[in-house]
C-alpha positions as CSV (number, residue, x, y, z in Angstrom):
1,M,6.1,-55.8,0.8
2,N,8.7,-55.3,-1.6
3,R,12.1,-53.8,-1.3
4,H,11.1,-50.4,-3.1
5,T,8.0,-50.0,-1.0
6,F,10.0,-50.6,2.1
7,L,12.8,-48.0,1.3
8,L,9.9,-45.6,0.6
9,I,8.1,-46.1,3.7
10,L,11.6,-45.8,5.3
11,L,12.4,-42.2,4.0
12,L,8.8,-40.9,4.8
13,L,9.3,-42.0,8.5
14,L,12.8,-40.4,8.4
15,S,11.3,-37.0,7.1
16,G,8.8,-36.9,10.1
17,L,11.5,-37.5,12.4
18,A,13.5,-34.8,10.7
19,G,10.6,-32.4,11.3
20,C,10.6,-33.2,15.1
21,G,14.3,-32.6,15.1
22,D,14.2,-29.2,13.4
23,Q,11.7,-28.2,16.3
24,G,14.2,-29.1,18.8
25,A,17.0,-27.7,17.3
26,E,15.0,-24.4,17.2
27,E,14.1,-24.5,20.8
28,S,17.8,-25.2,21.7
29,H,19.5,-23.0,19.0
30,G,22.1,-20.9,20.8
31,H,22.0,-22.7,24.1
32,G,24.2,-25.9,23.1
33,H,27.3,-26.1,21.0
34,D,26.3,-29.1,18.4
35,H,26.9,-28.4,15.0
36,D,24.3,-30.1,12.8
37,E,25.4,-30.4,9.2
38,A,21.8,-29.5,8.1
39,E,22.1,-26.1,9.7
40,A,25.8,-25.4,8.1
41,S,24.3,-26.6,4.8
42,H,21.4,-23.7,5.2
43,D,24.3,-21.2,5.7
44,A,26.2,-22.4,2.7
45,G,23.0,-21.6,0.5
46,A,22.8,-18.4,1.7
47,E,26.3,-17.7,0.9
48,E,26.2,-19.2,-2.4
49,H,23.2,-17.0,-3.3
50,H,25.3,-14.0,-2.0
51,G,28.1,-14.5,-4.5
52,H,28.9,-18.0,-5.4
53,G,26.7,-18.5,-8.3
54,H,23.9,-20.2,-6.8
55,D,20.6,-20.8,-8.7
56,D,17.8,-18.4,-8.0
57,D,15.5,-21.4,-7.0
58,A,15.7,-21.9,-3.2
59,E,17.4,-25.1,-2.0
60,E,15.4,-27.7,0.2
61,E,16.5,-27.7,3.8
62,P,18.5,-31.3,4.0
63,A,16.8,-33.9,5.7
64,K,17.8,-34.7,9.5
65,G,17.8,-37.8,11.2
66,P,16.5,-38.9,14.8
67,N,19.6,-37.3,16.4
68,G,19.5,-34.1,14.8
69,G,22.4,-34.5,12.4
70,R,22.3,-34.3,8.4
71,L,20.8,-37.5,6.9
72,H,22.3,-38.9,3.9
73,V,20.4,-41.8,1.9
74,Q,21.9,-43.6,-1.3
75,G,20.3,-47.0,-2.2
76,E,20.3,-49.2,0.9
77,L,22.5,-47.3,2.8
78,A,21.7,-44.3,4.9
79,V,24.1,-42.4,7.4
80,E,23.3,-39.6,9.8
81,L,26.4,-37.0,10.3
82,K,26.8,-34.3,12.9
83,I,29.2,-32.3,14.3
84,E,29.2,-32.5,18.2
85,E,31.1,-30.6,20.8
86,S,29.0,-30.6,24.1
87,G,31.7,-30.7,26.8
88,Q,34.4,-31.7,24.4
89,P,36.1,-30.1,21.2
90,P,34.0,-30.4,18.1
91,R,34.1,-33.9,16.6
92,Y,32.0,-35.7,13.9
93,V,29.6,-38.6,15.0
94,A,27.8,-40.9,12.7
95,W,25.0,-43.3,12.9
96,V,24.7,-46.0,9.8
97,T,21.7,-48.0,8.5
98,R,21.3,-50.4,5.7
99,D,18.1,-51.5,4.3
100,G,16.3,-49.7,7.4
101,N,18.3,-51.7,9.9
102,V,20.8,-50.1,12.4
103,V,24.5,-51.3,11.5
104,D,26.9,-52.4,14.0
105,P,29.4,-49.8,14.1
106,R,32.0,-52.1,14.1
107,E,30.8,-53.3,10.6
108,A,30.9,-49.9,9.0
109,T,33.6,-47.6,7.6
110,V,33.0,-43.9,7.5
111,E,35.5,-41.2,6.2
112,V,34.7,-37.5,5.8
113,K,37.3,-35.2,3.9
114,L,36.9,-31.6,4.6
115,E,38.4,-29.1,1.7
116,R,38.9,-25.8,3.3
117,L,39.5,-22.2,1.5
118,G,42.9,-22.5,0.0
119,G,43.1,-26.2,-0.8
120,S,44.0,-27.8,2.5
121,V,42.2,-31.0,3.2
122,D,41.1,-32.7,6.6
123,T,40.4,-36.3,7.0
124,H,38.5,-37.5,9.6
125,R,38.2,-41.5,9.8
126,F,35.7,-42.9,12.2
127,T,35.8,-45.6,15.1
128,P,32.9,-47.1,17.3
129,V,32.5,-45.4,20.5
130,D,29.0,-45.9,22.7
131,G,27.2,-47.6,20.1
132,R,28.2,-45.0,17.2
133,L,30.8,-43.9,15.1
134,Q,33.2,-41.1,16.2
135,G,35.6,-39.1,13.9
136,N,39.2,-39.4,15.1
137,G,40.2,-35.5,14.7
138,V,38.8,-32.3,16.0
139,V,36.7,-30.4,13.6
140,G,38.7,-26.9,13.5
141,E,37.1,-23.5,13.1
142,P,35.6,-22.2,11.2
143,H,33.4,-24.9,10.0
144,S,33.5,-24.0,6.5
145,F,34.6,-26.6,4.0
146,A,33.7,-28.7,1.0
147,V,32.5,-32.1,2.4
148,T,33.1,-35.6,1.0
149,L,31.5,-38.3,3.0
150,T,32.2,-42.1,2.2
151,V,30.5,-45.0,3.9
152,S,31.1,-48.7,3.3
153,V,29.2,-51.5,4.6
154,G,29.8,-55.2,3.8
155,G,31.3,-54.3,0.3
156,E,28.5,-51.7,-0.7
157,T,30.0,-48.1,-0.8
158,A,28.1,-44.8,-0.9
159,T,29.8,-41.2,-1.4
160,W,28.2,-37.8,-0.9
161,A,29.8,-34.5,-1.7
162,Y,28.3,-31.1,-0.8
163,D,29.4,-27.5,0.5
164,S,29.1,-26.7,4.3
165,F,30.3,-22.8,4.2
166,E,30.3,-20.4,7.1
167,G,31.8,-16.9,7.7
168,R,32.4,-16.8,4.0
169,T,31.6,-14.0,1.3
170,T,32.9,-12.8,-2.1
171,M,33.7,-9.5,-3.5
172,S,35.4,-8.7,-6.8
173,A,38.8,-7.4,-6.8
174,K,37.4,-3.8,-8.2
175,A,34.6,-3.6,-5.5
176,A,37.3,-4.3,-2.6
177,E,39.8,-1.8,-4.4
178,D,36.9,0.9,-4.7
179,A,35.8,0.2,-0.9
180,G,39.6,0.5,0.3
181,V,40.1,-3.0,1.3
182,R,43.7,-4.0,1.6
183,V,45.1,-7.1,2.5
184,A,48.8,-8.3,3.5
185,A,50.6,-11.6,3.9
186,V,51.2,-12.1,7.8
187,G,54.6,-13.1,9.0
188,S,57.3,-12.8,11.8
189,G,58.0,-9.6,13.4
190,V,58.7,-7.8,16.6
191,V,55.9,-7.3,19.3
192,A,56.7,-5.2,22.2
193,E,55.3,-5.2,25.8
194,S,54.2,-2.0,26.6
195,I,52.9,0.1,29.7
196,R,50.0,2.5,29.0
197,A,50.4,5.9,30.7
198,F,48.7,9.4,30.2
199,G,50.5,12.7,30.8
200,R,50.7,16.3,29.7
201,V,52.8,18.7,27.6
202,I,54.8,20.9,29.5
203,V,57.7,23.5,28.7
204,P,61.1,22.2,30.1
205,S,62.4,25.0,32.7
206,Q,65.6,25.4,30.7
207,R,63.4,26.8,27.8
208,L,61.5,29.5,29.8
209,A,62.3,33.1,30.6
210,D,60.6,34.9,33.2
211,V,61.0,38.7,32.6
212,A,61.0,41.4,35.1
213,A,61.7,45.1,35.3
214,Q,65.3,46.0,35.9
215,F,64.4,49.1,37.9
216,D,61.4,50.0,39.7
217,G,59.3,52.2,37.7
218,V,56.2,53.0,35.6
219,V,55.1,51.3,32.3
220,R,55.2,53.6,29.4
221,G,54.5,51.4,26.6
222,V,53.9,47.6,25.8
223,T,54.8,46.4,22.4
224,A,54.6,42.6,22.9
225,N,51.3,40.5,23.2
226,L,50.4,37.1,24.4
227,G,51.2,34.5,21.6
228,D,53.7,36.9,19.9
229,R,57.0,35.6,18.3
230,V,60.1,37.6,19.8
231,G,63.6,37.5,19.1
232,A,66.4,37.7,21.6
233,G,66.8,41.2,22.6
234,A,63.4,42.3,21.2
235,T,61.7,45.1,23.1
236,L,58.9,44.0,25.4
237,A,57.8,47.1,27.1
238,T,59.2,50.5,27.8
239,I,59.6,51.7,31.5
240,E,60.4,54.8,33.2
241,S,62.8,54.5,35.9
242,S,61.3,56.0,39.4
243,A,64.8,57.0,40.5
244,S,66.0,58.5,37.4
245,L,63.0,59.3,35.4
246,A,64.8,57.9,32.4
247,T,63.1,55.4,30.0
248,Y,64.6,52.1,29.2
249,P,63.5,49.1,27.2
250,L,62.5,45.9,28.8
251,R,64.0,43.2,26.4
252,S,63.5,39.4,25.9
253,P,66.5,37.4,26.8
254,I,65.6,34.5,24.6
255,T,64.1,33.7,21.2
256,G,60.5,32.5,21.7
257,T,56.9,33.0,22.2
258,V,55.0,35.3,24.8
259,L,53.5,32.5,27.0
260,S,52.3,35.1,29.5
261,R,52.0,38.8,30.0
262,S,51.0,40.6,33.2
263,V,51.6,44.1,32.5
264,E,49.8,47.3,31.3
265,V,50.6,51.0,30.3
266,G,50.6,53.1,33.5
267,Q,51.2,50.2,36.0
268,R,53.9,50.1,38.6
269,T,56.4,47.5,37.9
270,G,58.1,46.5,41.4
271,E,59.5,43.1,41.2
272,D,56.7,41.0,39.7
273,V,57.4,39.0,36.3
274,L,55.9,40.8,33.7
275,F,56.4,38.5,30.7
276,Q,57.0,34.8,30.4
277,I,58.8,33.9,27.1
278,A,58.9,30.2,26.0
279,D,61.3,28.5,23.3
280,L,58.4,26.0,22.0
281,S,60.9,24.5,19.4
282,S,61.1,21.7,21.9
283,L,58.7,20.6,24.4
284,A,58.4,17.8,27.0
285,V,55.9,15.3,28.4
286,E,55.7,14.1,31.9
287,L,54.3,10.6,32.5
288,P,53.1,9.4,35.9
289,L,54.3,5.6,36.4
290,F,52.5,3.7,39.1
291,G,53.4,0.6,41.0
292,E,56.0,-2.0,39.8
293,D,55.4,-0.7,36.2
294,A,57.6,2.3,37.1
295,L,60.5,0.3,38.2
296,R,60.6,-1.4,34.8
297,V,61.3,1.8,32.9
298,A,64.6,3.6,32.5
299,P,66.3,6.2,30.5
300,E,66.4,5.8,26.8
301,T,63.1,3.3,27.0
302,S,61.2,3.8,23.8
303,V,57.8,5.6,23.9
304,R,55.0,5.9,21.5
305,L,53.1,9.2,22.3
306,R,49.5,10.0,20.7
307,R,48.3,13.4,20.9
308,L,44.7,13.0,22.3
309,I,43.4,16.2,20.4
310,D,43.9,14.7,17.1
311,G,45.6,11.4,17.4
312,H,49.1,12.3,15.9
313,E,51.7,10.1,17.0
314,V,55.7,10.1,17.3
315,V,58.1,7.6,18.7
316,V,60.5,9.3,21.4
317,R,62.7,8.1,24.3
318,I,62.7,8.6,27.8
319,E,65.0,11.4,28.7
320,R,64.9,11.1,32.7
321,I,63.1,9.6,35.5
322,L,62.5,12.4,38.1
323,P,64.3,11.7,41.4
324,T,61.3,11.9,43.7
325,A,58.1,10.3,44.1
326,D,54.7,11.6,44.7
327,A,53.9,11.6,48.3
328,L,50.3,10.8,47.8
329,S,50.2,8.4,44.7
330,Q,53.7,7.0,44.9
331,S,54.3,7.3,41.4
332,L,57.3,8.2,39.5
333,T,57.3,10.7,36.7
334,A,59.3,9.9,33.6
335,R,60.0,12.9,31.3
336,V,60.3,12.7,27.4
337,A,61.5,15.3,25.0
338,V,59.1,16.1,22.0
339,P,60.4,18.0,18.8
340,N,57.8,20.6,18.0
341,D,59.1,21.4,14.3
342,D,55.5,21.8,13.1
343,G,54.4,23.8,16.2
344,R,51.3,21.7,16.8
345,W,52.5,20.5,20.2
346,R,50.9,23.2,22.8
347,P,52.1,23.2,26.5
348,G,49.0,21.4,28.6
349,M,48.0,19.1,25.9
350,A,46.7,15.5,27.1
351,V,48.9,12.7,25.7
352,E,48.5,9.0,25.6
353,A,51.8,7.0,25.8
354,H,52.8,3.3,25.4
355,V,56.1,3.0,27.1
356,V,57.9,-0.2,25.8
357,V,59.3,-2.5,28.5
358,D,60.2,-5.6,26.5
359,E,60.6,-6.5,22.7
360,A,60.4,-10.1,21.2
361,E,60.5,-11.3,17.7
362,I,57.7,-13.7,17.4
363,P,56.8,-16.2,14.3
364,L,53.4,-14.6,13.2
365,R,52.1,-11.2,14.0
366,L,49.0,-9.0,13.0
367,P,48.4,-5.1,12.9
368,M,45.6,-4.3,15.2
369,S,43.4,-2.8,12.4
370,A,43.0,-6.4,11.1
371,L,41.1,-7.7,14.1
372,Q,37.1,-7.5,14.4
373,R,34.9,-8.8,17.4
374,F,32.5,-11.5,15.5
375,R,30.0,-13.0,17.8
376,D,32.3,-13.7,21.0
377,R,35.7,-14.2,19.2
378,Q,38.4,-12.1,18.0
379,V,38.7,-12.7,14.2
380,A,40.5,-11.8,11.1
381,F,39.4,-12.4,7.7
382,I,41.7,-14.2,4.9
383,R,41.1,-13.9,1.3
384,V,41.9,-16.5,-1.6
385,G,40.9,-15.1,-4.9
386,D,37.7,-13.1,-4.4
387,T,36.8,-15.3,-1.6
388,Y,36.9,-13.8,2.2
389,E,36.5,-16.1,5.2
390,I,36.5,-15.5,8.7
391,R,39.5,-17.0,11.1
392,P,38.8,-17.3,15.1
393,L,42.3,-16.5,16.6
394,E,44.0,-17.0,20.0
395,L,46.2,-13.9,20.6
396,G,49.2,-13.2,22.6
397,R,51.1,-9.9,23.6
398,S,50.3,-6.7,21.9
399,D,52.0,-3.4,21.8
400,G,49.2,-1.4,20.7
401,E,50.1,-1.3,17.0
402,W,51.1,-5.2,16.5
403,V,49.5,-8.6,18.1
404,E,50.9,-11.8,18.4
405,V,48.8,-14.5,16.9
406,R,49.3,-18.1,18.5
407,E,46.6,-20.0,16.7
408,G,44.2,-19.4,13.8
409,L,46.5,-18.3,10.9
410,N,49.6,-19.4,9.0
411,V,52.5,-17.6,7.7
412,G,51.8,-16.2,4.4
413,D,48.1,-15.9,4.8
414,E,46.7,-12.8,2.9
415,V,44.8,-11.0,5.7
416,V,42.6,-8.0,5.4
417,V,44.3,-5.3,7.3
418,E,42.3,-2.2,6.2
419,Q,38.5,-1.9,6.0
420,S,38.2,-5.1,7.8
421,F,34.7,-4.1,9.2
422,L,33.3,-3.9,5.5
423,I,34.0,-7.7,5.2
424,K,32.6,-8.4,8.6
425,A,29.4,-6.4,7.8
426,D,29.0,-8.2,4.7
427,I,29.3,-11.6,5.9
428,E,26.9,-10.5,8.8
429,K,24.4,-9.2,5.9
430,S,24.9,-12.5,3.9
431,G,23.8,-14.7,6.6
432,A,26.8,-16.9,5.9
433,S,27.6,-17.7,9.2
434,H,25.5,-19.4,12.4
435,D,25.5,-19.4,16.2
436,H,27.7,-22.0,17.8
């Protein structure tokens, strides 16, 4: 049998083994954590078709070796390459054959270079481990890169170059602008630790006036109605005194809004409150604070209030902590003053509050609007040119507006901070990612 015939038979046998490997991979897909290069290449093909100038003809599925990795053949050399992470951080492993014979791992040199979006290059060099070759570094997420594989055995060298993309899509600048996609360079800043609380809007007692009749009598006229704005000294009603039978005006002691009215013409007055007038130009919010959190809050602490009815937010400060605790819940009550210049804050409205108890300057932070849930990870999307790619993140402290990024991004990365869900949807639609 000549050498060319032998290689042809070898390739046919390996193709058969690859078919078996495909079936096994499909049966275990989603239950393990091995990344094989064939699967990543399939993702790359889908992404190129989605916007990377890929030819309309479908690419053939790359051949697999007996271990489920991507098979590369050039001349007499063949290498099977795979990302393996079962029970360990993801690393490359490789098996090398020459002229159909398994090469002792000590006699082969294998190197993989991974060029990521943005131009950074990771280099993985291989050493013998348990009868195979293993890369010396962890393959960081996302597993999306242009791969250059170089193998040398006994003076013979072979090189392969191909794309293995996932979690990536493209969008023209015009399309991104039209869709409202906005990016911003990430960097350092303040992230505050806060306590979440819920409260309600009240009228401070010093801005309330209860109005009763000066003398017992009969109501002969009412001029103020619920919700009316009245000035200090304005007539609210006319009362006929029972003692003198003379009429006198019932006047508002303050400028404000008629908050309640309990009077009708012909009614006897007695000592009851007939009107309640409230100065609504400045209101207050009372916030119950529970457990140890209550002891971390003090006057002048910053608070971000959000009106639940429409989401409107203001930043204010705690005015005081009320001196007594609730007997049942053991909560303390914090009170904050709320300017009401636009008149849209109303007594009784529900409010969500984030009470700042600590602030820290951190090296890297993101606005919460940049985050998306993708598979089982919190992620953001970076942009380089017209290309967008997923970045799994390790997050730290958050104040509801900003979040600390511990791993996954670098200072200066351009990250999608508005309409990030559109980029997520485009990646999912393109099929440019695979299950880990």
